[in-house]
N, C-alpha and C positions, 0 to 999 in steps of 0.2 A: 546508401546509409549503413553504418556499421551499428550492430546491437550487441549487448551483453545481458544475459538474463540471470538473476538469482532467484532462488525459491526458499520459503521458509513455511511456517505455518502457525495459526493462532487459534486458541480455544476460547470461546467466549459464551456467555449467556444473555439473553435479552428477550423483550416482548416487543411486539410492534402494534401501533394503534391504528385502529380503522377496520372496518368490516371487510375491506378487500383483502387483509390478511388471514381471515379465516382463523383456524386453529393457532396460527403463529401469533394471534394476539396473547395467548398465555405464554408465560415464562418457558423458554425452551434453550436449549444449547447448539452450538454449531461449532464445527471445526474446520476452518477455511485453510485450504492450500493457497499462498500468496506467492504470485509471480511478480517480480519487479523487473522491467526491460528497460534499459538505459540506451539511448540512440545518439550517435553523432555522425556528421558527415565524414570527417577525417579521423584517423587514429592520432593518439596523443604522440609525444616524443618517444615513449617506450613501445609504440604499435599496440596501445591498450585503447579500449573504450573507456574503461576506469578500472582501477585495481579491485579484483574480485573479492578479496578479503574486507576491503573497506566498504564495497557495496553490501556484502553480507552482513557485517556489522551495523551498518545504518539501518537496513531492513529490520535486523533483529531488535534494534534499539526502538524503532518506531513501533514495533508490534508488542514489545514488552510492556507499553502502557496500556494495551488492550487485553493481553493474555491472562486467561484464568480470571476474568472479572465479569460481573453482571453489569453490562453496558447501561442498563436502566439507572444505575447508582453511580456511573462515572460522572464527575462534576463538570468535564469539557463536553459532555454529549446531552446534557440536560435539554429537554424540549425537542429533541430530534428522534425521528424514527430511524434506527441504526440498521437500514437496509443494507445489502450487499454492496449496491451502487453507492450509496452515501459512504460507506466505509472504504470502498475503493478510492474515491476523492480524498478522503482524510488522509489515507496512506500516502497518496500522491503528494498532497500538500506538505505532509511532514518530511518526506524524502527530498522534495524540491528545496524546503528550507535547510535542510542539513547539506545539500550541495551548495546553496548560496553561501552558507556559513563556512564553507571550506572543509567541512568533515570528511569528504570523499578525496582530498587532495586538490591542489591548485589545478591541475589539468582536467578535473572534473568540470570545471565551469565551461568547458567545451562542450558539454552534454546539451544537446539541442532539444530532446524529447524524452518523455518518460510515459510508460504504459504500466499500469498496475492491474493484475487480474486476480480477483478472489474467486476461488472455486469452491462452491458449497458442496459438490459431489461431481461425480463423473457425468452426470447429466445436466447440470445448471452451474453457470458462473456469470459473473459481471465484471466489467472493467471501466477503468477512467484513464484516458490518454490525452496528452496535449503537448504542445511544445512549451519550452521554458522561456521565460522573458530573458531578454538580452541577447 
């Protein structure tokens, strides 16, 4: 399996509901380093997993919806605890939708799986990974 990884970051504010979150129940900020790994069994006709520029732009577009925002006030996230795990899945789904829409080029339809990692710090991170339909 071949893979290509691009990295970006996002700065958010949020609070988490539930006693399990302790002080994180209060409004606080986080800066996530976000890694997007795209995987496929065979390279495309240009010997690429995917165009790195298109992958980087797609990740930035997805993250721009969250960047410098209080996620407690984000209309698309109402009623959700925006944990790191939850956000990893949200980024995964948004990138997968862009691939399906052809935004990463026709050959990107050969991507078999994605992995999204959100790093809260050098000590803690969470990810979501899955195969893509089709």
